[in-house]
All heavy atoms as an XYZ file, in Angstrom:
690
protein
N       0.842     -1.185      0.000
C       0.000      0.000      0.000
C       0.881      1.240      0.000
O       1.732      1.385      0.857
C      -0.824      0.051      1.286
C      -1.923     -0.933      1.388
S      -2.885     -0.716      2.890
C      -1.659     -0.821      4.162
N       0.644      2.098     -0.934
C       1.401      3.340     -0.974
C       0.481      4.508     -1.260
O      -0.625      4.342     -1.787
C       2.498      3.291     -2.057
O       1.877      3.153     -3.325
C       3.473      2.154     -1.831
N       0.958      5.694     -0.923
C       0.166      6.902     -1.130
C      -0.176      7.100     -2.603
O      -1.225      7.650     -2.922
C       0.906      8.112     -0.581
N       0.691      6.651     -3.503
C       0.413      6.857     -4.925
C      -0.693      5.934     -5.442
O      -1.108      6.036     -6.587
C       1.673      6.757     -5.777
C       2.437      5.464     -5.600
O       2.072      4.661     -4.724
O       3.412      5.263     -6.329
N      -1.209      5.039     -4.596
C      -2.339      4.208     -4.982
C      -3.663      4.904     -4.678
O      -4.718      4.401     -5.036
C      -2.287      2.875     -4.244
C      -1.096      2.023     -4.656
C      -1.054      0.727     -3.895
O      -1.936     -0.123     -4.132
O      -0.165      0.560     -3.065
N      -3.606      6.061     -4.016
C      -4.804      6.819     -3.671
C      -5.004      7.904     -4.719
O      -4.093      8.655     -5.042
C      -4.639      7.469     -2.268
C      -4.462      6.400     -1.198
C      -5.821      8.369     -1.954
C      -5.604      5.434     -1.063
N      -6.233      7.974     -5.240
C      -6.571      8.984     -6.234
C      -7.516      9.985     -5.586
O      -8.706      9.708     -5.406
C      -7.222      8.325     -7.446
C      -7.578      9.311     -8.541
O      -7.402     10.530     -8.347
O      -8.051      8.857     -9.594
N      -6.973     11.126     -5.214
C      -7.762     12.151     -4.523
C      -8.815     12.788     -5.430
O      -9.703     13.478     -4.944
C      -6.839     13.224     -3.940
C      -5.978     12.703     -2.835
N      -6.403     12.653     -1.530
C      -4.733     12.179     -2.846
C      -5.449     12.132     -0.779
N      -4.431     11.832     -1.554
N      -8.717     12.555     -6.724
C      -9.675     13.119     -7.677
C     -10.765     12.107     -8.062
O     -11.694     12.454     -8.784
C      -8.951     13.584     -8.947
C      -7.842     14.599     -8.690
C      -8.363     15.886     -8.051
O      -9.444     16.350     -8.448
O      -7.682     16.404     -7.159
N     -10.645     10.896     -7.596
C     -11.596      9.836     -7.966
C     -12.954     10.061     -7.320
O     -13.079     10.760     -6.308
C     -11.047      8.479     -7.550
N     -13.961      9.427     -7.915
C     -15.309      9.479     -7.361
C     -15.397      8.727     -6.035
O     -16.145      9.107     -5.144
C     -16.279      8.859     -8.370
C     -17.534      9.648     -8.564
C     -18.391      9.058     -9.655
O     -18.172      9.415    -10.828
O     -19.284      8.250     -9.314
N     -14.621      7.654     -5.903
C     -14.623      6.855     -4.679
C     -13.935      7.650     -3.573
O     -12.814      8.122     -3.755
C     -13.856      5.531     -4.890
O     -14.458      4.829     -5.977
C     -13.880      4.666     -3.646
N     -14.606      7.800     -2.425
C     -13.988      8.544     -1.319
C     -12.642      7.941     -0.915
O     -12.436      6.721     -0.997
C     -14.997      8.408     -0.178
C     -16.288      8.044     -0.828
C     -15.922      7.291     -2.076
N     -11.736      8.793     -0.475
C     -10.389      8.351     -0.116
C     -10.428      7.296      0.983
O      -9.692      6.304      0.932
C      -9.506      9.557      0.276
C      -8.167      9.104      0.835
C      -9.301     10.472     -0.926
N     -11.295      7.457      1.980
C     -11.339      6.463      3.054
C     -11.712      5.090      2.511
O     -11.193      4.071      2.981
C     -12.286      6.895      4.184
C     -13.753      6.638      3.939
C     -14.347      5.449      4.368
C     -14.553      7.566      3.285
C     -15.688      5.202      4.156
C     -15.894      7.334      3.072
C     -16.463      6.151      3.508
O     -17.793      5.912      3.292
N     -12.585      5.046      1.487
C     -12.956      3.765      0.890
C     -11.813      3.194      0.072
O     -11.637      1.978     -0.004
C     -14.196      3.926      0.003
C     -15.491      4.219      0.745
C     -16.064      2.992      1.434
N     -16.365      1.910      0.535
C     -17.514      1.725     -0.098
N     -18.505      2.554      0.072
N     -17.674      0.687     -0.892
N     -11.017      4.041     -0.564
C      -9.849      3.567     -1.307
C      -8.844      2.927     -0.354
O      -8.285      1.864     -0.648
C      -9.194      4.713     -2.065
C     -10.051      5.283     -3.187
C      -9.353      6.414     -3.886
O      -8.216      6.264     -4.346
N     -10.016      7.563     -3.978
N      -8.610      3.575      0.785
C      -7.686      3.022      1.786
C      -8.240      1.705      2.309
O      -7.507      0.706      2.411
C      -7.455      4.031      2.928
C      -6.706      5.255      2.400
C      -6.688      3.370      4.083
C      -6.643      6.417      3.376
N      -9.527      1.677      2.625
C     -10.146      0.443      3.105
C     -10.003     -0.673      2.075
O      -9.697     -1.815      2.424
C     -11.614      0.686      3.447
N     -10.196     -0.347      0.799
C     -10.080     -1.357     -0.260
C      -8.669     -1.936     -0.324
O      -8.489     -3.144     -0.529
C     -10.471     -0.759     -1.602
N      -7.663     -1.086     -0.131
C      -6.282     -1.576     -0.129
C      -6.033     -2.504      1.057
O      -5.375     -3.542      0.927
C      -5.301     -0.405     -0.107
C      -5.272      0.449     -1.383
C      -4.460      1.716     -1.159
C      -4.725     -0.349     -2.545
N      -6.574     -2.139      2.215
C      -6.420     -2.991      3.397
C      -7.177     -4.303      3.218
O      -6.679     -5.371      3.585
C      -6.895     -2.249      4.646
C      -6.017     -1.078      5.080
C      -6.722     -0.235      6.126
C      -4.674     -1.561      5.578
N      -8.368     -4.239      2.637
C      -9.143     -5.460      2.374
C      -8.370     -6.381      1.435
O      -8.310     -7.598      1.642
C     -10.532     -5.116      1.809
C     -11.406     -4.503      2.911
C     -11.209     -6.350      1.204
C     -12.686     -3.851      2.405
N      -7.750     -5.810      0.415
C      -6.950     -6.619     -0.507
C      -5.811     -7.310      0.238
O      -5.526     -8.487      0.007
C      -6.403     -5.755     -1.641
N      -5.170     -6.588      1.154
C      -4.092     -7.191      1.946
C      -4.629     -8.295      2.849
O      -3.970     -9.318      3.049
C      -3.381     -6.128      2.788
C      -2.406     -5.295      1.978
O      -2.128     -5.646      0.808
O      -1.902     -4.289      2.519
N      -5.816     -8.099      3.403
C      -6.429     -9.129      4.245
C      -6.738    -10.362      3.402
O      -6.404    -11.491      3.785
C      -7.702     -8.582      4.926
C      -7.327     -7.537      5.987
C      -8.521     -9.714      5.546
C      -8.490     -6.715      6.515
N      -7.344    -10.163      2.256
C      -7.737    -11.298      1.411
C      -6.543    -12.042      0.833
O      -6.627    -13.244      0.590
C      -8.683    -10.816      0.313
C     -10.028    -10.407      0.891
C     -10.994     -9.834     -0.121
O     -10.577     -9.507     -1.261
O     -12.181     -9.701      0.227
N      -5.416    -11.354      0.622
C      -4.198    -12.008      0.123
C      -3.382    -12.640      1.251
O      -2.397    -13.320      0.986
C      -3.320    -11.000     -0.612
C      -3.830    -10.602     -1.967
C      -2.796     -9.855     -2.798
N      -1.905     -9.008     -2.047
C      -2.033     -7.689     -1.896
N      -3.030     -7.051     -2.456
N      -1.153     -6.998     -1.198
N      -3.777    -12.392      2.493
C      -3.045    -12.961      3.624
C      -1.869    -12.129      4.071
O      -1.122    -12.545      4.958
N      -1.678    -10.958      3.472
C      -0.610    -10.055      3.920
C      -0.909     -9.597      5.346
O      -0.007     -9.435      6.158
C      -0.481     -8.841      2.963
C       0.515     -7.828      3.481
C      -0.103     -9.311      1.565
N      -2.199     -9.392      5.627
C      -2.672     -9.102      6.983
C      -3.527    -10.294      7.412
O      -4.727    -10.337      7.159
C      -3.507     -7.811      7.007
C      -2.763     -6.515      6.754
C      -3.748     -5.357      6.579
C      -1.805     -6.218      7.903
N      -2.912    -11.291      8.060
C      -3.654    -12.504      8.411
C      -4.580    -12.291      9.614
O      -4.473    -11.295     10.339
C      -2.540    -13.503      8.745
C      -1.393    -12.662      9.166
C      -1.502    -11.381      8.399
N      -5.470    -13.249      9.818
C      -6.382    -13.228     10.953
C      -5.578    -13.049     12.241
O      -4.546    -13.689     12.441
C      -7.204    -14.539     11.010
C      -8.009    -14.623     12.294
C      -8.107    -14.639      9.788
N      -6.056    -12.124     13.066
C      -5.407    -11.865     14.349
C      -4.349    -10.783     14.310
O      -3.936    -10.278     15.354
N      -3.900    -10.397     13.128
C      -2.863     -9.370     12.982
C      -3.472     -7.993     13.163
O      -4.571     -7.723     12.715
C      -2.213     -9.489     11.612
C      -1.238     -8.397     11.220
C       0.161     -8.522     11.811
N       0.774     -9.816     11.651
C       1.533    -10.182     10.626
N       1.741     -9.364      9.617
N       2.078    -11.370     10.590
N      -2.731     -7.102     13.794
C      -3.170     -5.722     13.946
C      -2.960     -5.005     12.621
O      -1.910     -5.145     11.994
C      -2.368     -5.019     15.049
C      -2.890     -3.621     15.365
C      -2.126     -2.969     16.500
N      -0.757     -2.657     16.142
C      -0.401     -1.570     15.446
N      -1.294     -0.702     15.024
N       0.868     -1.357     15.179
N      -3.964     -4.264     12.193
C      -3.814     -3.466     10.981
C      -3.076     -2.179     11.358
O      -2.950     -1.850     12.531
C      -5.176     -3.155     10.311
C      -6.043     -2.263     11.190
C      -5.895     -4.450      9.930
C      -7.263     -1.707     10.484
N      -2.572     -1.443     10.367
C      -1.892     -0.189     10.682
C      -2.816      0.749     11.471
O      -4.025      0.810     11.220
C      -1.572      0.399      9.304
C      -1.503     -0.787      8.398
C      -2.538     -1.740      8.928
N      -2.227      1.460     12.418
C      -3.000      2.397     13.235
C      -3.445      3.584     12.395
O      -2.948      3.811     11.293
C      -2.144      2.894     14.400
O      -1.103      3.724     13.900
N      -4.360      4.366     12.950
C      -4.799      5.584     12.256
C      -3.594      6.475     11.973
O      -3.468      7.025     10.878
C      -5.823      6.338     13.095
C      -7.162      5.652     13.175
C      -8.131      6.363     14.097
O      -7.837      7.486     14.567
O      -9.204      5.797     14.361
N      -2.708      6.617     12.949
C      -1.513      7.457     12.764
C      -0.637      6.937     11.636
O      -0.111      7.717     10.836
C      -0.692      7.516     14.048
O      -1.427      8.134     15.066
N      -0.493      5.620     11.560
C       0.304      5.026     10.483
C      -0.354      5.258      9.128
O       0.339      5.532      8.143
C       0.496      3.525     10.737
C       1.393      3.234     11.932
C       1.357      1.788     12.371
O       0.291      1.136     12.285
O       2.404      1.304     12.812
N      -1.682      5.164      9.070
C      -2.393      5.411      7.811
C      -2.267      6.872      7.397
O      -2.093      7.166      6.214
C      -3.862      5.012      7.942
C      -4.136      3.515      8.152
C      -5.613      3.280      8.422
C      -3.653      2.686      6.974
N      -2.328      7.782      8.370
C      -2.161      9.214      8.089
C      -0.806      9.458      7.436
O      -0.704     10.133      6.406
C      -2.305     10.051      9.383
C      -1.789     11.466      9.188
C      -3.755     10.065      9.849
N       0.241      8.893      8.016
C       1.595      9.074      7.474
C       1.745      8.409      6.112
O       2.310      8.978      5.182
C       2.633      8.503      8.438
C       2.813      9.315      9.676
C       3.808      8.655     10.601
C       3.832      9.342     11.952
N       4.681      8.629     12.914
N       1.263      7.185      5.994
C       1.447      6.409      4.763
C       0.733      7.031      3.567
O       1.268      7.055      2.470
C       0.938      4.989      4.979
C       1.170      4.099      3.770
C       0.748      2.686      4.033
N       1.577      2.123      5.084
C       1.335      0.959      5.678
N       0.292      0.241      5.329
N       2.127      0.502      6.619
N      -0.480      7.534      3.802
C      -1.285      8.026      2.688
C      -1.375      9.541      2.607
O      -1.959     10.062      1.664
C      -2.692      7.422      2.746
C      -2.695      5.936      2.541
C      -2.910      5.079      3.596
C      -2.452      5.393      1.295
C      -2.903      3.702      3.418
C      -2.440      4.021      1.095
C      -2.663      3.179      2.162
N      -0.835     10.227      3.595
C      -0.883     11.689      3.576
C      -2.298     12.228      3.659
O      -2.651     13.169      2.957
N      -3.105     11.601      4.516
C      -4.504     11.998      4.667
C      -4.759     12.534      6.066
O      -3.929     12.396      6.964
C      -5.456     10.798      4.394
C      -5.324     10.317      2.952
C      -5.211      9.654      5.372
N      -5.920     13.130      6.251
C      -6.326     13.621      7.565
C      -6.681     12.440      8.471
O      -7.056     11.363      7.996
C      -7.528     14.542      7.426
N      -6.578     12.662      9.768
C      -6.894     11.609     10.731
C      -8.344     11.134     10.565
O      -8.633      9.941     10.697
C      -6.639     12.087     12.150
C      -6.746     10.970     13.164
C      -6.143     11.397     14.497
N      -5.922     10.244     15.327
C      -4.794      9.569     15.391
N      -3.769      9.928     14.656
N      -4.664      8.529     16.178
N      -9.264     12.035     10.294
C     -10.665     11.643     10.094
C     -10.817     10.691      8.910
O     -11.653      9.789      8.944
C     -11.556     12.864      9.880
C     -11.884     13.598     11.169
O     -11.669     13.033     12.265
O     -12.359     14.745     11.083
N     -10.018     10.880      7.881
C     -10.051      9.995      6.722
C      -9.561      8.601      7.107
O     -10.187      7.590      6.761
C      -9.206     10.570      5.572
O      -9.709     11.864      5.240
C      -9.247      9.675      4.347
N      -8.461      8.544      7.840
C      -7.933      7.263      8.310
C      -8.944      6.580      9.229
O      -9.186      5.374      9.122
C      -6.604      7.470      9.031
N      -9.552      7.356     10.105
C     -10.551      6.816     11.029
C     -11.739      6.255     10.244
O     -12.284      5.207     10.603
C     -11.011      7.923     11.983
C     -11.954      7.446     13.069
C     -12.204      8.522     14.112
N     -10.967      8.738     14.838
C     -10.452      9.943     15.090
N     -11.065     11.031     14.680
N      -9.319     10.054     15.757
N     -12.133      6.943      9.183
C     -13.234      6.463      8.349
C     -12.922      5.123      7.702
O     -13.796      4.256      7.599
N     -11.674      4.938      7.275
C     -11.272      3.668      6.667
C     -11.371      2.535      7.681
O     -11.899      1.460      7.375
C      -9.856      3.772      6.114
N     -10.886      2.782      8.888
C     -10.940      1.749      9.937
C     -12.394      1.474     10.324
O     -12.793      0.317     10.492
C     -10.100      2.168     11.165
C     -10.277      1.171     12.306
C      -8.633      2.296     10.785
N     -13.200      2.522     10.425
C     -14.617      2.347     10.758
C     -15.312      1.492      9.687
O     -16.101      0.606     10.006
C     -15.320      3.694     10.878
C     -16.784      3.576     11.291
C     -17.514      4.913     11.392
N     -16.758      5.922     12.076
C     -16.293      7.043     11.509
N     -16.519      7.292     10.231
N     -15.614      7.923     12.207
N     -15.006      1.759      8.426
C     -15.594      0.981      7.337
C     -15.214     -0.499      7.471
O     -16.069     -1.387      7.346
C     -15.146      1.531      5.983
C     -15.713      0.773      4.826
C     -17.006      1.039      4.376
C     -14.987     -0.217      4.188
C     -17.553      0.328      3.316
C     -15.523     -0.929      3.129
C     -16.801     -0.651      2.698
O     -17.333     -1.371      1.659
N     -13.938     -0.777      7.736
C     -13.495     -2.165      7.901
C     -14.222     -2.842      9.066
O     -14.609     -4.002      8.976
C     -11.984     -2.214      8.137
C     -11.112     -1.814      6.956
C      -9.661     -1.742      7.382
C     -11.284     -2.774      5.808
N     -14.395     -2.092     10.141
C     -15.098     -2.635     11.311
C     -16.572     -2.896     10.968
O     -17.106     -3.958     11.258
C     -14.967     -1.671     12.485
C     -15.501     -2.203     13.786
C     -15.199     -1.310     14.980
N     -15.559      0.076     14.748
C     -14.683      1.087     14.657
N     -13.386      0.875     14.777
N     -15.100      2.322     14.461
N     -17.218     -1.921     10.327
C     -18.635     -2.070      9.963
C     -18.874     -3.225      9.008
O     -19.924     -3.860      9.047
C     -19.166     -0.774      9.341
C     -19.271      0.374     10.340
O     -19.149      0.141     11.563
O     -19.457      1.523      9.873
N     -17.891     -3.501      8.151
C     -18.012     -4.585      7.175
C     -17.548     -5.932      7.729
O     -17.583     -6.936      7.021
C     -17.236     -4.242      5.906
C     -17.813     -3.055      5.147
C     -19.226     -3.300      4.646
O     -19.477     -4.379      4.069
O     -20.081     -2.417      4.851
N     -17.100     -5.957      8.976
C     -16.731     -7.214      9.621
C     -15.334     -7.718      9.316
O     -15.033     -8.888      9.541
N     -14.464     -6.843      8.824
C     -13.082     -7.256      8.548
C     -12.192     -7.180      9.774
O     -11.210     -7.911      9.870
C     -12.475     -6.397      7.431
C     -12.981     -6.753      6.069
C     -14.045     -6.065      5.501
C     -12.418     -7.799      5.345
C     -14.522     -6.399      4.238
C     -12.897     -8.136      4.086
C     -13.946     -7.434      3.551
O     -14.421     -7.772      2.311
N     -12.485     -6.249     10.680
C     -11.650     -6.068     11.864
C     -12.521     -5.833     13.095
O     -13.700     -5.484     12.994
C     -10.670     -4.864     11.719
C      -9.751     -5.036     10.531
C     -11.406     -3.542     11.651
N     -11.903     -6.039     14.242
C     -12.508     -5.622     15.509
C     -11.519     -4.667     16.150
O     -10.294     -4.821     15.998
C     -12.801     -6.806     16.420
C     -11.574     -7.493     16.961
C     -11.945     -8.633     17.909
N     -10.778     -9.417     18.218
C      -9.924     -9.136     19.208
N     -10.136     -8.104     19.977
N      -8.861     -9.890     19.416
N     -12.035     -3.676     16.851
C     -11.181     -2.683     17.474
C     -11.194     -2.883     18.978
O     -12.258     -3.015     19.589
C     -11.658     -1.256     17.124
O     -11.594     -1.109     15.701
C     -10.792     -0.199     17.776
N     -10.001     -2.934     19.556
C      -9.837     -3.038     20.996
C      -9.331     -1.681     21.471
O      -8.249     -1.249     21.039
C      -8.820     -4.151     21.354
C      -8.623     -4.236     22.856
C      -9.251     -5.486     20.763
N     -10.111     -0.994     22.318
C      -9.691      0.339     22.761
C      -8.270      0.335     23.331
O      -7.882     -0.569     24.069
C     -10.711      0.686     23.852
C     -11.934     -0.106     23.474
C     -11.392     -1.391     22.884
N      -7.508      1.331     22.934
C      -6.116      1.536     23.363
C      -5.152      0.464     22.869
O      -3.986      0.447     23.264
C      -6.017      1.638     24.898
C      -6.916      2.681     25.518
C      -6.617      4.084     25.011
O      -5.482      4.478     24.874
N      -7.667      4.829     24.707
N      -5.617     -0.458     22.029
C      -4.754     -1.539     21.532
C      -4.633     -1.540     20.014
O      -3.606     -1.875     19.470
C      -5.290     -2.909     21.990
C      -5.448     -3.096     23.471
C      -4.191     -3.395     24.170
N      -3.449     -4.421     23.491
C      -2.661     -5.276     24.075
N      -2.532     -5.270     25.358
N      -1.989     -6.146     23.375
N      -5.729     -1.270     19.327
C      -5.697     -1.289     17.876
C      -6.838     -2.092     17.292
O      -7.724     -2.551     18.000
N      -6.798     -2.256     15.977
C      -7.812     -3.021     15.255
C      -7.159     -4.265     14.676
O      -6.076     -4.195     14.098
C      -8.430     -2.166     14.143
O      -9.115     -1.067     14.707
N      -7.849     -5.380     14.825
C      -7.300     -6.684     14.471
C      -8.175     -7.387     13.440
O      -9.406     -7.322     13.514
C      -7.180     -7.564     15.721
C      -6.224     -6.976     16.725
C      -6.637     -5.989     17.612
C      -4.898     -7.365     16.755
C      -5.756     -5.420     18.523
C      -4.000     -6.806     17.660
C      -4.440     -5.830     18.545
O      -3.566     -5.261     19.423
N      -7.530     -8.074     12.521
C      -8.226     -8.780     11.447
C      -9.039     -9.933     12.037
O      -8.542    -10.720     12.838
C      -7.224     -9.323     10.400
C      -7.938    -10.131      9.326
C      -6.417     -8.185      9.782
N     -10.289     -9.995     11.605
C     -11.189    -11.073     12.012
C     -11.243    -12.153     10.944
O     -11.051    -11.871      9.760
C     -12.617    -10.528     12.192
C     -12.855     -9.599     13.357
C     -14.274     -9.033     13.275
C     -12.641    -10.315     14.675
N     -11.550    -13.356     11.371
C     -11.809    -14.427     10.414
C     -13.178    -14.165      9.808
O     -14.136    -13.865     10.515
C     -11.801    -15.784     11.107
C     -11.956    -16.932     10.152
C     -11.700    -18.264     10.803
O     -11.303    -18.312     11.964
O     -11.914    -19.266     10.107
N     -13.250    -14.225      8.499
C     -14.527    -13.974      7.820
C     -15.102    -15.288      7.343
O     -14.403    -16.103      6.755
C     -14.332    -13.021      6.645
C     -14.047    -11.615      7.141
C     -13.873    -10.621      6.041
N     -14.922    -10.583      5.056
C     -16.034     -9.843      5.148
N     -16.240     -9.108      6.198
N     -16.915     -9.848      4.180
N     -16.359    -15.452      7.594
C     -17.040    -16.656      7.119
C     -17.295    -16.530      5.634
O     -17.717    -15.488      5.148
C     -18.362    -16.821      7.850
C     -18.154    -17.115      9.299
C     -19.441    -17.642      9.890
N     -19.187    -18.023     11.268
C     -19.819    -17.510     12.305
N     -20.761    -16.608     12.128
N     -19.521    -17.907     13.519
N     -17.033    -17.566      4.937
C     -17.315    -17.615      3.496
C     -18.788    -17.967      3.310
O     -19.312    -18.834      4.020
C     -16.469    -18.694      2.807
C     -14.987    -18.513      3.029
C     -14.414    -17.641      1.957
N     -12.977    -17.546      2.151
C     -12.305    -16.472      1.924
N     -12.899    -15.386      1.504
N     -10.992    -16.417      2.109
N     -19.462    -17.337      2.359
C     -20.863    -17.730      2.113
C     -20.934    -19.186      1.697
O     -20.091    -19.682      0.937
C     -21.284    -16.825      0.962
C     -20.213    -15.806      0.785
C     -18.990    -16.303      1.482
N     -21.933    -19.887      2.190
C     -22.090    -21.294      1.813
C     -22.800    -21.371      0.481
O     -23.636    -20.542      0.151
C     -22.897    -22.061      2.881
O     -24.159    -21.413      3.039
C     -22.167    -22.112      4.196
N     -22.462    -22.392     -0.283
C     -23.081    -22.571     -1.593
C     -24.521    -23.029     -1.421
O     -24.832    -23.810     -0.534
C     -22.307    -23.606     -2.413
C     -20.962    -23.085     -2.868
C     -20.293    -24.066     -3.801
O     -20.990    -24.730     -4.584
O     -19.057    -24.160     -3.738
N     -25.384    -22.524     -2.264
C     -26.761    -22.950     -2.255
C     -27.605    -22.306     -1.171
O     -28.718    -22.715     -0.920
N     -27.078    -21.294     -0.471
C     -27.967    -20.624      0.431
C     -27.388    -20.269      1.687
O     -27.774    -19.751      2.586
């Protein structure tokens, strides 16, 4: 993940672009289950975005069930259930 992967002029909000990059890392196993994802401060530095933008990316991951956040500790990758075939 690098700052040059973020398109500030794109229709997709920047926080969603950051979340998409983190989701890709989770799905590829770069960020395995149980691993802490980069902190908001780390995302701010890495992508050159405002803290609210970084917070939005983490909130999106949490809302979508990719991570759980432990206060004062960080956000950690959750195991995601795969949809079962046929229903």
